[in-house]
Structure formats: C-alpha cells, structure tokens
VMD Tcl script that builds the backbone (N, CA, C; Angstrom):
set m [mol new atoms 270]
animate dup $m
set s [atomselect $m all]
$s set {name element resname resid chain x y z} {
  {N N MET 1 A 1.085 -1.379 -0.034}
  {CA C MET 1 A -0.284 0.121 0.226}
  {C C MET 1 A 0.736 1.107 -0.181}
  {N N LEU 2 A 1.696 1.132 0.756}
  {CA C LEU 2 A 2.885 2.231 1.016}
  {C C LEU 2 A 3.443 2.571 -0.476}
  {N N ASP 3 A 3.755 1.445 -1.211}
  {CA C ASP 3 A 4.548 1.456 -2.288}
  {C C ASP 3 A 3.723 2.137 -3.338}
  {N N ARG 4 A 2.306 1.799 -3.619}
  {CA C ARG 4 A 1.260 2.312 -4.206}
  {C C ARG 4 A 1.291 3.864 -4.100}
  {N N TYR 5 A 1.173 4.575 -2.823}
  {CA C TYR 5 A 1.282 5.828 -2.542}
  {C C TYR 5 A 2.138 6.567 -2.589}
  {N N ILE 6 A 3.416 5.782 -2.606}
  {CA C ILE 6 A 4.674 6.456 -3.025}
  {C C ILE 6 A 4.823 6.594 -4.478}
  {N N SER 7 A 4.024 5.441 -5.285}
  {CA C SER 7 A 4.331 5.660 -6.592}
  {C C SER 7 A 3.298 6.711 -7.187}
  {N N LYS 8 A 2.235 6.775 -6.624}
  {CA C LYS 8 A 0.968 8.069 -7.099}
  {C C LYS 8 A 1.597 9.501 -6.955}
  {N N ILE 9 A 2.418 9.550 -5.579}
  {CA C ILE 9 A 3.150 10.632 -5.524}
  {C C ILE 9 A 4.398 11.217 -6.524}
  {N N LEU 10 A 5.077 10.105 -7.095}
  {CA C LEU 10 A 6.076 10.305 -8.155}
  {C C LEU 10 A 5.398 10.626 -9.367}
  {N N GLU 11 A 4.198 9.774 -9.509}
  {CA C GLU 11 A 3.397 10.096 -10.896}
  {C C GLU 11 A 3.195 11.690 -10.854}
  {N N PHE 12 A 2.212 11.899 -9.675}
  {CA C PHE 12 A 1.838 13.294 -9.502}
  {C C PHE 12 A 2.725 14.549 -9.925}
  {N N SER 13 A 4.177 14.195 -9.099}
  {CA C SER 13 A 5.201 15.089 -9.116}
  {C C SER 13 A 5.740 15.231 -10.537}
  {N N HIS 14 A 5.707 13.952 -11.261}
  {CA C HIS 14 A 6.283 13.820 -12.736}
  {C C HIS 14 A 5.161 15.057 -13.580}
  {N N LYS 15 A 3.976 14.609 -13.461}
  {CA C LYS 15 A 2.842 15.358 -13.975}
  {C C LYS 15 A 3.156 16.970 -13.749}
  {N N LYS 16 A 3.142 17.070 -12.383}
  {CA C LYS 16 A 3.357 18.551 -12.125}
  {C C LYS 16 A 4.469 19.276 -12.716}
  {N N GLU 17 A 5.614 18.544 -12.923}
  {CA C GLU 17 A 6.804 19.056 -13.589}
  {C C GLU 17 A 6.703 19.198 -15.211}
  {N N GLU 18 A 5.913 18.170 -15.863}
  {CA C GLU 18 A 5.674 18.348 -17.415}
  {C C GLU 18 A 4.704 19.510 -17.606}
  {N N THR 19 A 3.468 19.799 -16.363}
  {CA C THR 19 A 2.743 20.740 -16.627}
  {C C THR 19 A 3.467 22.310 -16.726}
  {N N GLU 20 A 4.349 22.267 -15.496}
  {CA C GLU 20 A 5.011 23.593 -15.343}
  {C C GLU 20 A 6.244 23.933 -16.401}
  {N N LYS 21 A 6.644 22.784 -16.985}
  {CA C LYS 21 A 7.440 22.974 -18.451}
  {C C LYS 21 A 6.739 23.319 -19.359}
  {N N LYS 22 A 5.290 22.897 -19.563}
  {CA C LYS 22 A 4.575 23.490 -20.637}
  {C C LYS 22 A 4.275 24.562 -20.449}
  {N N LEU 23 A 3.771 25.136 -19.108}
  {CA C LEU 23 A 3.423 26.528 -19.139}
  {C C LEU 23 A 4.467 27.502 -19.209}
  {N N GLY 24 A 5.839 27.014 -18.833}
  {CA C GLY 24 A 6.899 27.912 -18.842}
  {C C GLY 24 A 7.066 28.222 -20.353}
  {N N ASN 25 A 6.576 27.661 -21.356}
  {CA C ASN 25 A 6.846 27.990 -22.671}
  {C C ASN 25 A 5.913 29.492 -22.931}
  {N N PHE 26 A 4.989 29.411 -22.028}
  {CA C PHE 26 A 4.058 30.642 -22.261}
  {C C PHE 26 A 4.915 31.884 -21.338}
  {N N SER 27 A 4.836 33.115 -22.353}
  {CA C SER 27 A 5.417 34.357 -22.057}
  {C C SER 27 A 4.036 35.263 -21.475}
  {N N LEU 28 A 4.216 35.352 -20.007}
  {CA C LEU 28 A 3.158 36.067 -19.544}
  {C C LEU 28 A 3.010 37.159 -20.295}
  {N N SER 29 A 4.040 38.195 -20.610}
  {CA C SER 29 A 3.998 39.312 -21.197}
  {C C SER 29 A 3.583 39.535 -22.320}
  {N N LYS 30 A 3.998 38.423 -23.252}
  {CA C LYS 30 A 3.282 38.262 -24.670}
  {C C LYS 30 A 1.844 37.947 -24.359}
  {N N LEU 31 A 1.470 37.111 -23.387}
  {CA C LEU 31 A -0.050 36.829 -23.412}
  {C C LEU 31 A -0.583 37.984 -22.991}
  {N N GLU 32 A -0.133 38.995 -22.032}
  {CA C GLU 32 A -0.851 40.460 -21.788}
  {C C GLU 32 A -1.039 41.186 -22.869}
  {N N THR 33 A 0.212 41.176 -23.751}
  {CA C THR 33 A 0.069 42.155 -25.136}
  {C C THR 33 A -0.810 41.257 -26.178}
  {N N LEU 34 A -1.381 40.149 -25.980}
  {CA C LEU 34 A -2.091 39.394 -27.002}
  {C C LEU 34 A -3.559 39.993 -26.320}
  {N N GLU 35 A -3.908 39.955 -25.037}
  {CA C GLU 35 A -5.069 40.158 -24.702}
  {C C GLU 35 A -5.324 41.549 -24.861}
  {N N LYS 36 A -4.302 42.663 -24.635}
  {CA C LYS 36 A -4.487 43.990 -24.885}
  {C C LYS 36 A -5.064 44.021 -26.345}
  {N N ASP 37 A -4.264 43.646 -27.323}
  {CA C ASP 37 A -4.583 43.799 -28.729}
  {C C ASP 37 A -5.961 43.169 -29.058}
  {N N THR 38 A -6.104 41.973 -28.386}
  {CA C THR 38 A -7.314 41.653 -28.585}
  {C C THR 38 A -8.782 42.491 -28.097}
  {N N SER 39 A -8.479 42.653 -26.925}
  {CA C SER 39 A -9.719 44.099 -26.514}
  {C C SER 39 A -9.532 45.191 -27.310}
  {N N LYS 40 A -8.378 45.575 -27.984}
  {CA C LYS 40 A -8.497 47.151 -28.647}
  {C C LYS 40 A -9.149 46.671 -30.148}
  {N N ASN 41 A -8.809 45.440 -30.588}
  {CA C ASN 41 A -9.353 44.873 -31.835}
  {C C ASN 41 A -10.896 44.784 -31.588}
  {N N LEU 42 A -11.449 44.413 -30.752}
  {CA C LEU 42 A -12.703 44.076 -30.563}
  {C C LEU 42 A -13.397 45.535 -30.206}
  {N N SER 43 A -13.020 46.288 -29.635}
  {CA C SER 43 A -13.541 47.738 -29.357}
  {C C SER 43 A -13.376 48.304 -30.955}
  {N N ASP 44 A -12.304 48.249 -31.551}
  {CA C ASP 44 A -12.288 48.804 -32.839}
  {C C ASP 44 A -13.337 48.230 -33.843}
  {N N LYS 45 A -13.546 46.837 -33.690}
  {CA C LYS 45 A -14.698 46.124 -34.663}
  {C C LYS 45 A -16.003 46.695 -34.396}
  {N N HIS 46 A -16.311 47.169 -32.874}
  {CA C HIS 46 A -17.550 47.325 -32.480}
  {C C HIS 46 A -17.703 48.885 -32.985}
  {N N ASP 47 A -16.768 49.790 -32.964}
  {CA C ASP 47 A -16.688 51.082 -33.373}
  {C C ASP 47 A -17.130 51.216 -34.683}
  {N N ALA 48 A -16.487 50.366 -35.579}
  {CA C ALA 48 A -16.655 50.153 -36.829}
  {C C ALA 48 A -18.325 49.848 -37.382}
  {N N GLU 49 A -18.657 48.973 -36.680}
  {CA C GLU 49 A -19.925 48.215 -36.670}
  {C C GLU 49 A -20.901 49.187 -36.512}
  {N N SER 50 A -20.852 50.223 -35.150}
  {CA C SER 50 A -21.733 51.085 -35.119}
  {C C SER 50 A -21.392 52.335 -36.074}
  {N N LYS 51 A -20.468 52.505 -36.539}
  {CA C LYS 51 A -20.356 53.509 -37.521}
  {C C LYS 51 A -20.960 53.027 -39.059}
  {N N ILE 52 A -20.707 51.810 -39.264}
  {CA C ILE 52 A -21.470 51.328 -40.529}
  {C C ILE 52 A -23.028 51.603 -40.206}
  {N N GLN 53 A -23.819 51.008 -38.935}
  {CA C GLN 53 A -24.841 51.189 -38.956}
  {C C GLN 53 A -25.402 52.564 -39.154}
  {N N ASN 54 A -24.593 53.943 -38.539}
  {CA C ASN 54 A -25.116 55.083 -38.658}
  {C C ASN 54 A -24.976 55.720 -40.078}
  {N N LEU 55 A -24.285 54.988 -40.836}
  {CA C LEU 55 A -24.004 55.609 -42.401}
  {C C LEU 55 A -25.189 54.831 -43.250}
  {N N GLU 56 A -25.391 53.581 -42.572}
  {CA C GLU 56 A -26.604 53.128 -43.470}
  {C C GLU 56 A -27.965 53.835 -43.146}
  {N N LYS 57 A -28.207 54.073 -41.611}
  {CA C LYS 57 A -29.263 54.769 -41.188}
  {C C LYS 57 A -29.409 56.283 -42.184}
  {N N GLU 58 A -28.265 56.712 -42.410}
  {CA C GLU 58 A -28.172 58.346 -43.079}
  {C C GLU 58 A -28.272 58.094 -44.425}
  {N N LEU 59 A -27.857 57.157 -44.887}
  {CA C LEU 59 A -28.176 56.813 -46.320}
  {C C LEU 59 A -29.371 56.480 -46.645}
  {N N SER 60 A -30.172 55.678 -45.641}
  {CA C SER 60 A -31.768 55.510 -46.042}
  {C C SER 60 A -32.452 56.694 -45.638}
  {N N GLU 61 A -32.141 57.705 -44.796}
  {CA C GLU 61 A -32.836 58.815 -44.814}
  {C C GLU 61 A -32.820 59.809 -45.926}
  {N N ILE 62 A -31.475 59.802 -46.483}
  {CA C ILE 62 A -31.055 60.552 -47.475}
  {C C ILE 62 A -31.858 60.216 -48.948}
  {N N ASN 63 A -32.141 58.858 -48.955}
  {CA C ASN 63 A -32.646 58.164 -49.961}
  {C C ASN 63 A -34.194 58.336 -50.117}
  {N N GLN 64 A -34.692 58.416 -48.724}
  {CA C GLN 64 A -36.224 58.693 -48.772}
  {C C GLN 64 A -36.708 60.321 -48.597}
  {N N LYS 65 A -35.242 61.392 -48.710}
  {CA C LYS 65 A -35.694 62.509 -49.244}
  {C C LYS 65 A -35.145 62.978 -50.321}
  {N N ILE 66 A -34.858 62.087 -51.110}
  {CA C ILE 66 A -34.471 62.394 -52.836}
  {C C ILE 66 A -35.903 62.808 -53.443}
  {N N PRO 67 A -36.956 62.001 -53.248}
  {CA C PRO 67 A -38.135 62.350 -54.197}
  {C C PRO 67 A -38.785 63.674 -53.909}
  {N N GLU 68 A -38.696 64.054 -52.620}
  {CA C GLU 68 A -39.167 65.389 -52.121}
  {C C GLU 68 A -38.261 66.557 -52.591}
  {N N ILE 69 A -36.923 66.241 -52.571}
  {CA C ILE 69 A -35.790 67.175 -53.320}
  {C C ILE 69 A -36.115 67.137 -54.523}
  {N N VAL 70 A -36.190 66.259 -55.169}
  {CA C VAL 70 A -36.309 66.612 -56.697}
  {C C VAL 70 A -37.655 67.138 -57.069}
  {N N PHE 71 A -38.930 66.769 -56.377}
  {CA C PHE 71 A -39.917 67.614 -56.504}
  {C C PHE 71 A -39.830 69.328 -56.462}
  {N N ASP 72 A -39.045 69.086 -55.320}
  {CA C ASP 72 A -38.851 70.650 -54.982}
  {C C ASP 72 A -37.962 71.586 -56.253}
  {N N ILE 73 A -37.089 70.666 -56.859}
  {CA C ILE 73 A -36.332 71.465 -57.776}
  {C C ILE 73 A -36.950 71.393 -59.046}
  {N N GLU 74 A -37.773 70.408 -59.261}
  {CA C GLU 74 A -38.747 70.801 -60.322}
  {C C GLU 74 A -39.701 71.990 -60.249}
  {N N HIS 75 A -40.127 71.929 -59.117}
  {CA C HIS 75 A -41.456 72.937 -59.197}
  {C C HIS 75 A -40.563 74.625 -59.097}
  {N N LYS 76 A -39.007 74.505 -58.523}
  {CA C LYS 76 A -38.820 76.136 -58.579}
  {C C LYS 76 A -38.059 76.155 -59.808}
  {N N ILE 77 A -37.705 75.247 -60.687}
  {CA C ILE 77 A -37.356 75.097 -61.967}
  {C C ILE 77 A -38.626 75.722 -62.985}
  {N N GLN 78 A -39.579 75.324 -62.591}
  {CA C GLN 78 A -40.835 75.825 -63.406}
  {C C GLN 78 A -41.147 77.059 -62.765}
  {N N THR 79 A -41.466 77.447 -61.659}
  {CA C THR 79 A -41.451 78.781 -61.252}
  {C C THR 79 A -40.668 79.809 -62.131}
  {N N ILE 80 A -39.273 79.518 -61.948}
  {CA C ILE 80 A -38.314 80.621 -62.582}
  {C C ILE 80 A -38.583 80.420 -64.094}
  {N N SER 81 A -38.849 79.344 -64.917}
  {CA C SER 81 A -39.033 79.232 -66.347}
  {C C SER 81 A -40.062 79.593 -66.941}
  {N N GLY 82 A -41.004 78.992 -66.148}
  {CA C GLY 82 A -42.502 78.943 -66.683}
  {C C GLY 82 A -42.684 77.784 -67.454}
  {N N THR 83 A -41.658 76.796 -67.644}
  {CA C THR 83 A -41.818 75.541 -68.306}
  {C C THR 83 A -41.746 74.410 -67.558}
  {N N LYS 84 A -42.617 73.713 -67.514}
  {CA C LYS 84 A -42.659 72.136 -66.589}
  {C C LYS 84 A -41.458 71.090 -67.033}
  {N N TYR 85 A -40.486 70.983 -66.121}
  {CA C TYR 85 A -39.387 70.210 -66.358}
  {C C TYR 85 A -39.545 68.681 -65.369}
  {N N LYS 86 A -39.288 67.749 -66.049}
  {CA C LYS 86 A -39.499 66.289 -65.234}
  {C C LYS 86 A -37.917 66.119 -64.994}
  {N N VAL 87 A -37.335 65.844 -63.670}
  {CA C VAL 87 A -36.087 65.619 -63.522}
  {C C VAL 87 A -36.228 64.018 -63.405}
  {N N VAL 88 A -35.210 63.114 -64.194}
  {CA C VAL 88 A -35.348 61.808 -63.883}
  {C C VAL 88 A -34.146 61.177 -63.028}
  {N N THR 89 A -34.513 60.178 -62.181}
  {CA C THR 89 A -33.362 59.781 -61.245}
  {C C THR 89 A -33.254 58.208 -61.565}
  {N N ASN 90 A -32.370 57.886 -61.579}
  {CA C ASN 90 A -32.104 56.513 -61.526}
  {C C ASN 90 A -32.475 55.740 -60.234}
}
mol reanalyze $m
mol bondsrecalc $m
mol representation Tube
mol addrep $m
C-alpha cells in the first residue's frame, strides 16, 4: 500500500513537472500583450460596426428625401422658367 502511495506521489510529481514545463513555454508579457491587442481590436470592431449602422441609417434617410428634393427642384425650375421640367432619377 505504501508503495502504491509513493508511486502515485512520484507520478503526480512527474505530471506536475511536465505541466510546469509546458506552462513555462508561455510568456506572460506576450499573453498580456495579445490580450490587450484583442481587446483593442474588439473595441475597434464594435466602433466600426456602429459607424456602419449610422452610415446606413443616414443613407436610408437621404434616399427617402430624394423624391421630395427632386420635386422641389422641378417646382422651382418651373416657377423660374415657366416651363414644366421632369427630373429623372435612376
């Protein structure tokens, strides 16, 4: 029984050393730098997505106003020239 216990302790000690050796391959400063970079990149991504949404909203608003603006231009040209014009939009 004592032999099994000692064997288990040696096995645990060996596994502990292997794990510590594997963990030693990681550089804490590199991991921290990568974590900061990842956080910054995620923040930049969220900012870009927010800007895209705002631009899409602005574009939609502009597209909705185009017919009104075209009508206003046609009306002003007709008022000035006395001739009815039709502005064609694509």
